[in-house]
C-alpha positions in Angstrom: -59.7 -23.4 -23.9 -56.2 -24.7 -24.5 -57.0 -28.2 -23.7 -60.3 -28.3 -25.8 -58.0 -27.2 -28.4 -55.5 -30.0 -27.8 -57.9 -32.7 -27.8 -59.5 -31.7 -30.9 -56.2 -31.6 -32.6 -55.5 -35.3 -31.0 -59.0 -36.5 -32.3 -58.2 -35.2 -35.9 -54.7 -36.7 -36.1 -56.2 -40.1 -34.5 -59.0 -40.0 -36.9 -56.6 -39.5 -39.9 -54.5 -42.3 -38.9 -57.3 -44.9 -38.4 -58.7 -44.1 -41.9 -55.6 -43.9 -43.5 -54.8 -47.8 -42.4 -54.5 -50.0 -45.0 -56.5 -53.4 -44.3 -55.6 -56.6 -45.9 -58.3 -58.3 -47.3 -56.8 -61.8 -46.8 -57.1 -63.2 -50.1 -54.6 -64.4 -52.3 -55.8 -63.6 -55.9 -54.3 -66.9 -57.4 -56.6 -68.7 -54.9 -59.9 -67.3 -56.9 -61.1 -69.8 -59.4 -60.7 -68.0 -63.2 -64.6 -68.7 -63.7 -65.6 -66.8 -60.2 -67.1 -64.1 -61.8 -67.2 -64.9 -65.5 -67.5 -68.1 -67.4 -65.3 -67.3 -70.3 -63.1 -64.7 -71.3 -64.4 -61.1 -71.4 -61.7 -59.2 -73.3 -61.2 -59.1 -77.1 -57.9 -60.2 -78.5 -56.9 -56.6 -78.9 -56.9 -56.0 -75.0 -55.6 -59.6 -74.0 -52.0 -57.9 -72.9 -53.9 -56.2 -69.7 -53.5 -59.7 -68.1 -50.4 -59.8 -65.8 -48.9 -57.7 -63.0 -48.0 -54.2 -63.4 -46.3 -51.9 -60.9 -47.5 -48.2 -60.4 -44.9 -45.5 -61.1 -47.0 -42.6 -61.2 -50.2 -40.8 -60.6 -51.7 -37.8 -62.7 -54.4 -35.8 -63.0 -56.8 -34.5 -60.5 -57.9 -30.8 -59.9 -54.5 -29.5 -59.8 -53.2 -31.9 -62.2 -50.1 -33.3 -59.7 -51.9 -36.5 -59.0 -51.4 -37.8 -55.7 -49.2 -40.3 -53.7 -49.0 -43.8 -54.9 -51.6 -45.6 -53.1 -50.8 -49.4 -54.2 -47.6 -50.8 -55.4 -49.1 -53.4 -57.9 -52.3 -54.0 -60.0 -52.9 -57.6 -61.1 -55.2 -58.9 -63.6 -56.2 -62.6 -63.7 -58.5 -64.6 -65.9 -61.5 -64.1 -66.5 -61.4 -60.5 -65.4 -60.1 -60.7 -61.9 -58.5 -57.9 -60.4 -56.5 -56.7 -57.4 -54.7 -53.6 -56.2 -51.7 -54.7 -54.0 -49.4 -52.9 -51.4 -46.6 -54.2 -49.4 -47.8 -57.8 -50.5 -51.2 -57.2 -49.4 -54.2 -57.5 -51.6 -56.3 -54.1 -50.9 -58.9 -54.4 -53.0 -59.9 -57.5 -55.3 -63.1 -58.2 -57.8 -63.9 -58.2 -61.2 -63.7 -56.0 -64.0 -66.9 -54.7 -65.8 -66.6 -54.1 -69.3 -68.6 -50.5 -70.3 -67.3 -50.4 -73.7 -64.8 -52.4 -75.9 -64.2 -51.6 -79.6 -61.1 -51.2 -81.7 -60.5 -47.7 -80.4 -61.6 -48.0 -76.8 -61.7 -50.3 -73.8 -63.9 -48.4 -70.7 -64.1 -50.5 -67.5 -65.3 -50.5 -64.1 -64.0 -51.9 -61.1 -66.6 -53.8 -59.2 -65.2 -54.9 -55.7 -66.0 -58.3 -54.2 -68.6 -58.3 -51.6 -65.8 -59.3 -49.1 -63.3 -56.7 -50.2 -62.7 -53.1 -49.1 -62.9 -50.4 -51.5 -59.5 -48.7 -52.7 -60.6 -47.2 -56.0 -63.5 -45.1 -55.6 -62.8 -43.7 -59.0 -63.7 -46.9 -60.4 -64.4 -46.1 -64.2 -61.4 -46.0 -66.4 -60.3 -46.0 -69.8 -57.7 -48.6 -70.4 -54.5 -47.6 -72.6 -52.2 -50.2 -73.8 -49.6 -48.5 -76.0 -47.3 -51.5 -76.0 -47.0 -54.7 -74.4 -45.1 -53.3 -71.5 -47.2 -49.9 -70.5 -50.8 -49.6 -69.1 -52.4 -46.6 -68.3 -55.8 -46.4 -66.4 -57.5 -43.0 -67.7 -60.2 -41.1 -66.0 -62.9 -40.6 -68.7 -63.9 -37.1 -67.2 -62.2 -34.2 -65.7 -60.4 -33.8 -62.6 -60.1 -37.3 -62.1 -56.7 -39.5 -61.8 -54.9 -41.2 -64.1 -52.5 -44.2 -63.4 -49.4 -45.1 -65.0 -47.8 -48.6 -65.0 -45.0 -50.7 -66.4 -45.3 -54.4 -66.9 -43.7 -56.7 -64.3 -45.0 -60.2 -65.7 
């Protein structure tokens, strides 16, 4: 009985380690042509400040409101609507931004990973908040989901 319990615990630990491994997609975002997903600009002038490199400094929300550990270091957005989540210099997820709603008050987007990319952001629908040129927040449009708070790097 003790041996079965030890094997069960070891199996859970190994399973957790395997599932938590971050795999590099092997892609460099700057190598993706700007017209890879869209032929022209997808954002209105009001939201062009989304382009750049953003440092993740906090995650809030969730069922208990306390967020979770930072699961990426940087969020990059390149023309036209190309995004990537980067950790330790490796691109963990990349793809295209799909605009669900865009007007003077709201920008609602969905991350659509490339067919060759793994998925990091399962909660892919986000409201974009750009209160200034140096702050970006990706807010969940509904209950008990996570919000990502970032500062502009470039």
